[in-house]
C-alpha beads as a LAMMPS data file, in Angstrom:
LAMMPS data file: protein, C-alpha beads

299 atoms
298 bonds

1 atom types
1 bond types

-500.0 500.0 xlo xhi
-500.0 500.0 ylo yhi
-500.0 500.0 zlo zhi

Masses

1 110.0

Atoms # bond

1 1 1 0.000 0.000 0.000
2 1 1 1.417 3.375 -0.946
3 1 1 0.650 6.715 0.557
4 1 1 -1.419 9.034 -1.587
5 1 1 0.349 12.397 -1.971
6 1 1 -1.475 15.231 -0.277
7 1 1 -2.899 17.920 -2.499
8 1 1 -1.337 21.351 -1.947
9 1 1 -2.812 23.039 1.099
10 1 1 -4.245 26.533 0.663
11 1 1 -3.138 28.118 3.940
12 1 1 -4.715 31.362 5.097
13 1 1 -6.035 33.603 2.311
14 1 1 -4.045 36.618 1.215
15 1 1 -5.032 39.931 2.818
16 1 1 -7.094 42.588 1.054
17 1 1 -5.131 45.003 -1.118
18 1 1 -3.179 48.013 0.073
19 1 1 -5.568 50.849 0.857
20 1 1 -8.417 48.645 2.110
21 1 1 -9.763 49.046 5.635
22 1 1 -12.413 47.439 7.818
23 1 1 -13.005 50.737 9.634
24 1 1 -15.230 53.505 8.258
25 1 1 -13.483 56.230 6.252
26 1 1 -12.623 59.142 8.491
27 1 1 -12.463 57.060 11.679
28 1 1 -9.445 59.096 12.764
29 1 1 -10.471 62.489 11.384
30 1 1 -9.260 65.090 13.875
31 1 1 -7.090 62.583 15.764
32 1 1 -3.331 62.858 16.245
33 1 1 -1.223 59.687 16.246
34 1 1 2.419 59.635 17.373
35 1 1 4.473 56.661 16.151
36 1 1 8.007 56.041 17.402
37 1 1 10.249 54.398 14.847
38 1 1 7.680 55.613 12.333
39 1 1 10.198 56.436 9.625
40 1 1 10.814 52.873 8.478
41 1 1 9.500 49.329 8.402
42 1 1 6.522 48.244 10.448
43 1 1 6.281 51.609 12.201
44 1 1 5.806 53.324 8.872
45 1 1 3.265 50.686 7.824
46 1 1 1.273 51.320 11.010
47 1 1 1.436 55.084 10.485
48 1 1 0.207 54.676 6.906
49 1 1 -3.000 52.926 7.978
50 1 1 -3.801 55.638 10.526
51 1 1 -3.185 58.274 7.834
52 1 1 -5.546 56.552 5.392
53 1 1 -8.279 56.851 8.031
54 1 1 -7.725 60.580 8.431
55 1 1 -5.256 60.917 11.292
56 1 1 -2.636 63.615 11.569
57 1 1 0.713 61.918 12.143
58 1 1 3.742 62.645 14.266
59 1 1 6.543 60.263 13.358
60 1 1 9.623 60.094 15.558
61 1 1 12.992 58.513 14.879
62 1 1 16.555 58.714 16.188
63 1 1 17.813 58.923 12.611
64 1 1 16.871 62.150 10.808
65 1 1 17.665 60.595 7.421
66 1 1 14.658 58.291 7.833
67 1 1 12.219 61.073 8.565
68 1 1 12.157 63.119 5.356
69 1 1 11.554 60.104 3.097
70 1 1 8.814 58.814 5.387
71 1 1 7.182 62.231 5.567
72 1 1 7.081 62.451 1.779
73 1 1 5.617 58.957 1.526
74 1 1 2.971 59.359 4.230
75 1 1 1.771 62.908 3.534
76 1 1 -0.325 62.030 0.428
77 1 1 -2.269 59.357 2.339
78 1 1 -4.318 61.557 4.630
79 1 1 -3.749 64.213 7.255
80 1 1 -0.778 66.374 8.112
81 1 1 2.567 64.763 8.932
82 1 1 5.170 66.122 11.324
83 1 1 8.524 64.337 11.519
84 1 1 10.574 64.718 14.698
85 1 1 14.052 63.459 15.586
86 1 1 13.851 61.968 19.081
87 1 1 15.988 59.587 21.143
88 1 1 13.475 57.758 23.307
89 1 1 16.208 56.899 25.803
90 1 1 16.259 60.567 26.846
91 1 1 13.228 61.744 28.880
92 1 1 14.103 65.398 28.248
93 1 1 14.183 64.816 24.484
94 1 1 10.830 63.065 24.755
95 1 1 9.287 65.997 26.615
96 1 1 10.603 68.360 23.941
97 1 1 9.167 66.152 21.177
98 1 1 5.747 66.150 22.848
99 1 1 5.933 69.933 23.193
100 1 1 6.606 70.233 19.457
101 1 1 3.865 67.764 18.556
102 1 1 1.368 69.498 20.803
103 1 1 2.207 72.908 19.372
104 1 1 1.737 71.610 15.815
105 1 1 -1.315 69.387 16.242
106 1 1 -2.518 69.327 19.828
107 1 1 -1.893 66.565 22.343
108 1 1 -1.582 63.192 20.547
109 1 1 -4.625 60.984 21.038
110 1 1 -2.772 57.767 20.235
111 1 1 0.807 56.750 21.013
112 1 1 2.324 53.794 19.166
113 1 1 5.513 52.604 20.860
114 1 1 7.143 50.885 17.926
115 1 1 10.823 51.852 18.319
116 1 1 13.037 49.048 19.602
117 1 1 16.506 47.568 19.259
118 1 1 17.389 43.954 18.555
119 1 1 20.074 41.711 17.121
120 1 1 20.831 38.012 17.650
121 1 1 23.714 37.100 19.945
122 1 1 24.388 34.199 22.321
123 1 1 24.042 35.397 25.908
124 1 1 27.618 34.445 26.768
125 1 1 28.904 36.682 23.970
126 1 1 26.700 39.628 24.852
127 1 1 28.539 42.668 26.128
128 1 1 27.112 44.728 28.994
129 1 1 26.744 47.593 26.540
130 1 1 24.704 45.431 24.138
131 1 1 22.382 44.407 26.962
132 1 1 22.081 47.973 28.217
133 1 1 21.402 49.436 24.763
134 1 1 18.598 47.021 23.868
135 1 1 16.909 47.247 27.262
136 1 1 17.302 51.032 27.315
137 1 1 15.609 51.531 23.947
138 1 1 13.035 48.743 24.050
139 1 1 11.887 48.812 27.675
140 1 1 13.040 52.101 29.184
141 1 1 12.206 54.078 26.049
142 1 1 8.727 52.571 25.901
143 1 1 8.155 53.508 29.535
144 1 1 9.487 57.043 29.132
145 1 1 7.270 57.671 26.099
146 1 1 4.214 56.161 27.774
147 1 1 4.842 58.060 30.994
148 1 1 5.045 61.395 29.153
149 1 1 1.873 60.615 27.181
150 1 1 0.043 59.474 30.317
151 1 1 1.073 62.423 32.470
152 1 1 -0.124 64.921 29.877
153 1 1 -3.488 63.217 29.473
154 1 1 -3.944 62.798 33.217
155 1 1 -3.222 66.494 33.735
156 1 1 -5.620 67.472 30.927
157 1 1 -8.330 65.014 31.989
158 1 1 -8.549 63.609 28.459
159 1 1 -8.758 60.000 27.209
160 1 1 -5.984 58.436 25.175
161 1 1 -4.722 55.154 23.799
162 1 1 -1.283 53.546 23.886
163 1 1 -0.157 50.641 21.713
164 1 1 3.148 48.938 22.495
165 1 1 4.681 46.744 19.802
166 1 1 5.944 43.594 21.492
167 1 1 7.220 40.137 20.611
168 1 1 5.873 36.638 21.178
169 1 1 9.017 35.615 23.033
170 1 1 7.800 37.842 25.863
171 1 1 5.837 34.690 26.795
172 1 1 8.198 31.979 25.637
173 1 1 11.714 33.367 25.950
174 1 1 13.910 33.830 22.909
175 1 1 17.199 31.923 22.670
176 1 1 19.718 34.195 20.984
177 1 1 17.703 37.234 22.046
178 1 1 18.046 37.308 25.838
179 1 1 18.255 41.103 25.883
180 1 1 15.250 41.693 23.627
181 1 1 13.142 38.895 25.135
182 1 1 13.667 40.233 28.644
183 1 1 12.852 43.775 27.505
184 1 1 9.730 42.718 25.595
185 1 1 8.526 40.716 28.610
186 1 1 8.838 43.944 30.562
187 1 1 6.846 45.794 27.897
188 1 1 4.065 43.191 28.059
189 1 1 3.915 43.528 31.842
190 1 1 3.909 47.315 31.529
191 1 1 0.872 47.102 29.227
192 1 1 -1.002 44.994 31.756
193 1 1 -0.010 47.133 34.742
194 1 1 -0.778 50.547 33.252
195 1 1 -4.086 49.373 31.798
196 1 1 -5.276 48.848 35.383
197 1 1 -3.622 51.955 36.843
198 1 1 -4.829 54.370 34.178
199 1 1 -8.126 52.824 33.100
200 1 1 -10.120 54.884 35.614
201 1 1 -8.799 58.038 33.918
202 1 1 -9.869 57.015 30.408
203 1 1 -6.525 55.693 29.152
204 1 1 -6.305 52.363 27.336
205 1 1 -3.041 50.433 26.983
206 1 1 -2.651 47.448 24.660
207 1 1 0.152 45.459 23.061
208 1 1 0.586 44.370 19.460
209 1 1 2.915 41.574 18.346
210 1 1 3.916 41.128 14.702
211 1 1 4.792 37.829 13.118
212 1 1 7.148 37.457 10.183
213 1 1 6.331 40.417 7.941
214 1 1 9.168 41.035 5.475
215 1 1 9.811 44.651 4.536
216 1 1 12.543 46.695 2.927
217 1 1 13.925 48.070 6.193
218 1 1 14.707 44.778 7.931
219 1 1 18.133 44.604 9.553
220 1 1 20.873 42.759 7.687
221 1 1 21.044 39.858 10.159
222 1 1 17.306 39.200 10.036
223 1 1 17.285 39.514 6.261
224 1 1 20.170 37.026 6.049
225 1 1 18.167 34.542 8.109
226 1 1 15.207 34.939 5.781
227 1 1 17.419 34.386 2.768
228 1 1 18.714 31.137 4.244
229 1 1 15.119 29.920 4.620
230 1 1 13.619 31.607 1.588
231 1 1 12.828 28.405 -0.326
232 1 1 10.420 27.133 2.297
233 1 1 9.770 29.978 4.728
234 1 1 6.074 30.039 3.870
235 1 1 5.737 26.353 4.715
236 1 1 7.247 27.110 8.125
237 1 1 4.156 29.144 9.018
238 1 1 0.799 27.532 9.882
239 1 1 -0.731 30.139 7.567
240 1 1 1.548 28.841 4.762
241 1 1 2.459 32.447 4.066
242 1 1 4.217 35.327 5.745
243 1 1 2.373 38.434 6.848
244 1 1 2.022 41.772 5.094
245 1 1 2.998 44.896 7.062
246 1 1 -0.417 46.439 6.399
247 1 1 -1.988 43.579 8.380
248 1 1 -0.223 44.882 11.480
249 1 1 -1.389 48.394 10.599
250 1 1 -5.000 47.242 10.379
251 1 1 -4.745 45.571 13.784
252 1 1 -3.283 48.775 15.239
253 1 1 -6.026 50.996 13.846
254 1 1 -8.690 48.679 15.251
255 1 1 -7.141 48.434 18.736
256 1 1 -6.856 52.213 19.004
257 1 1 -10.307 52.877 17.540
258 1 1 -13.621 53.715 19.228
259 1 1 -14.743 50.176 18.354
260 1 1 -12.223 48.674 20.798
261 1 1 -12.957 50.863 23.812
262 1 1 -13.523 47.876 26.110
263 1 1 -10.235 46.253 25.140
264 1 1 -7.364 47.209 27.440
265 1 1 -4.459 45.343 28.996
266 1 1 -4.446 42.916 26.079
267 1 1 -1.604 41.939 23.754
268 1 1 -2.764 40.889 20.292
269 1 1 -0.463 38.584 18.328
270 1 1 -0.721 39.015 14.555
271 1 1 1.303 36.094 13.230
272 1 1 -1.050 33.485 11.784
273 1 1 -0.676 31.324 14.933
274 1 1 3.006 30.737 14.263
275 1 1 4.105 31.297 17.850
276 1 1 1.672 28.629 19.090
277 1 1 2.822 25.835 16.800
278 1 1 4.138 22.615 18.323
279 1 1 5.510 19.496 16.676
280 1 1 4.286 16.060 17.705
281 1 1 7.905 14.939 17.780
282 1 1 10.401 17.546 18.911
283 1 1 13.063 18.465 16.401
284 1 1 16.709 17.981 17.392
285 1 1 18.088 20.808 19.495
286 1 1 20.610 22.950 17.640
287 1 1 22.518 25.259 19.995
288 1 1 22.211 28.948 19.235
289 1 1 25.953 29.260 18.596
290 1 1 25.720 26.596 15.912
291 1 1 22.640 28.188 14.335
292 1 1 24.581 31.453 14.076
293 1 1 27.699 29.795 12.687
294 1 1 29.822 30.633 15.729
295 1 1 32.567 28.391 17.004
296 1 1 32.903 27.111 20.566
297 1 1 32.927 29.704 23.321
298 1 1 36.472 30.277 24.551
299 1 1 35.929 33.025 27.108

Bonds

1 1 1 2
2 1 2 3
3 1 3 4
4 1 4 5
5 1 5 6
6 1 6 7
7 1 7 8
8 1 8 9
9 1 9 10
10 1 10 11
11 1 11 12
12 1 12 13
13 1 13 14
14 1 14 15
15 1 15 16
16 1 16 17
17 1 17 18
18 1 18 19
19 1 19 20
20 1 20 21
21 1 21 22
22 1 22 23
23 1 23 24
24 1 24 25
25 1 25 26
26 1 26 27
27 1 27 28
28 1 28 29
29 1 29 30
30 1 30 31
31 1 31 32
32 1 32 33
33 1 33 34
34 1 34 35
35 1 35 36
36 1 36 37
37 1 37 38
38 1 38 39
39 1 39 40
40 1 40 41
41 1 41 42
42 1 42 43
43 1 43 44
44 1 44 45
45 1 45 46
46 1 46 47
47 1 47 48
48 1 48 49
49 1 49 50
50 1 50 51
51 1 51 52
52 1 52 53
53 1 53 54
54 1 54 55
55 1 55 56
56 1 56 57
57 1 57 58
58 1 58 59
59 1 59 60
60 1 60 61
61 1 61 62
62 1 62 63
63 1 63 64
64 1 64 65
65 1 65 66
66 1 66 67
67 1 67 68
68 1 68 69
69 1 69 70
70 1 70 71
71 1 71 72
72 1 72 73
73 1 73 74
74 1 74 75
75 1 75 76
76 1 76 77
77 1 77 78
78 1 78 79
79 1 79 80
80 1 80 81
81 1 81 82
82 1 82 83
83 1 83 84
84 1 84 85
85 1 85 86
86 1 86 87
87 1 87 88
88 1 88 89
89 1 89 90
90 1 90 91
91 1 91 92
92 1 92 93
93 1 93 94
94 1 94 95
95 1 95 96
96 1 96 97
97 1 97 98
98 1 98 99
99 1 99 100
100 1 100 101
101 1 101 102
102 1 102 103
103 1 103 104
104 1 104 105
105 1 105 106
106 1 106 107
107 1 107 108
108 1 108 109
109 1 109 110
110 1 110 111
111 1 111 112
112 1 112 113
113 1 113 114
114 1 114 115
115 1 115 116
116 1 116 117
117 1 117 118
118 1 118 119
119 1 119 120
120 1 120 121
121 1 121 122
122 1 122 123
123 1 123 124
124 1 124 125
125 1 125 126
126 1 126 127
127 1 127 128
128 1 128 129
129 1 129 130
130 1 130 131
131 1 131 132
132 1 132 133
133 1 133 134
134 1 134 135
135 1 135 136
136 1 136 137
137 1 137 138
138 1 138 139
139 1 139 140
140 1 140 141
141 1 141 142
142 1 142 143
143 1 143 144
144 1 144 145
145 1 145 146
146 1 146 147
147 1 147 148
148 1 148 149
149 1 149 150
150 1 150 151
151 1 151 152
152 1 152 153
153 1 153 154
154 1 154 155
155 1 155 156
156 1 156 157
157 1 157 158
158 1 158 159
159 1 159 160
160 1 160 161
161 1 161 162
162 1 162 163
163 1 163 164
164 1 164 165
165 1 165 166
166 1 166 167
167 1 167 168
168 1 168 169
169 1 169 170
170 1 170 171
171 1 171 172
172 1 172 173
173 1 173 174
174 1 174 175
175 1 175 176
176 1 176 177
177 1 177 178
178 1 178 179
179 1 179 180
180 1 180 181
181 1 181 182
182 1 182 183
183 1 183 184
184 1 184 185
185 1 185 186
186 1 186 187
187 1 187 188
188 1 188 189
189 1 189 190
190 1 190 191
191 1 191 192
192 1 192 193
193 1 193 194
194 1 194 195
195 1 195 196
196 1 196 197
197 1 197 198
198 1 198 199
199 1 199 200
200 1 200 201
201 1 201 202
202 1 202 203
203 1 203 204
204 1 204 205
205 1 205 206
206 1 206 207
207 1 207 208
208 1 208 209
209 1 209 210
210 1 210 211
211 1 211 212
212 1 212 213
213 1 213 214
214 1 214 215
215 1 215 216
216 1 216 217
217 1 217 218
218 1 218 219
219 1 219 220
220 1 220 221
221 1 221 222
222 1 222 223
223 1 223 224
224 1 224 225
225 1 225 226
226 1 226 227
227 1 227 228
228 1 228 229
229 1 229 230
230 1 230 231
231 1 231 232
232 1 232 233
233 1 233 234
234 1 234 235
235 1 235 236
236 1 236 237
237 1 237 238
238 1 238 239
239 1 239 240
240 1 240 241
241 1 241 242
242 1 242 243
243 1 243 244
244 1 244 245
245 1 245 246
246 1 246 247
247 1 247 248
248 1 248 249
249 1 249 250
250 1 250 251
251 1 251 252
252 1 252 253
253 1 253 254
254 1 254 255
255 1 255 256
256 1 256 257
257 1 257 258
258 1 258 259
259 1 259 260
260 1 260 261
261 1 261 262
262 1 262 263
263 1 263 264
264 1 264 265
265 1 265 266
266 1 266 267
267 1 267 268
268 1 268 269
269 1 269 270
270 1 270 271
271 1 271 272
272 1 272 273
273 1 273 274
274 1 274 275
275 1 275 276
276 1 276 277
277 1 277 278
278 1 278 279
279 1 279 280
280 1 280 281
281 1 281 282
282 1 282 283
283 1 283 284
284 1 284 285
285 1 285 286
286 1 286 287
287 1 287 288
288 1 288 289
289 1 289 290
290 1 290 291
291 1 291 292
292 1 292 293
293 1 293 294
294 1 294 295
295 1 295 296
296 1 296 297
297 1 297 298
298 1 298 299
């Protein structure tokens, strides 16, 4: 008896085209949305979906060279766009950025904490500076931004919404990413804590976790990993495809919208169930050093 070959599986359907939205046109008319790391990659994709629904944008980045190109790309999509250089590790710089944003548009209604730092490295090879840099940007920067946003809304007595972009290894741990996994676990806990603390004042705090969503601004190390798996990367996802950046943007616009006002303290994973997959028989363990092509640790 021979096995009958399986017919090709369809996987999850492709998303609607760029420019589509489940929310009514003008959902964000009159709203101001501040996106950190909004000059490139997934941050820019999130900003674009808010713009298409009418929001005025404030995009912040440490690298001024990213801002002008993003401003030119986002401006035709909807409302006004203000680009601000800002190092989210510096609370004084954050306060100055909020002052500028408020003078130009009014107090932002939505804050998207997208900026983060990450690169793969075995924990034993990680320098104290590498640990400090990733935690400072990803966790401390997220807190400093959220604190400034929250304090201004609490003082004004106005509602607001915060979205924090996280990672699924906040739950599972992330071998090769001890610094980022620890920081993202802190971000997830921050979402849950502040949702309770600030809910009585009309502030909602949620998290948003992207799956594999290739884009032009991916770092070289992540892009190299994708290239190594490019022949079958779609079959490595339960969806049998990777995600599109706009799918994260759509999730963000819903979570921050009036239609999600009873959702707070939640982290939504947008990855086609990839982080929940389990094999019936565990694959052989390949140490992180070997996966990264590094030789034995010598101290």
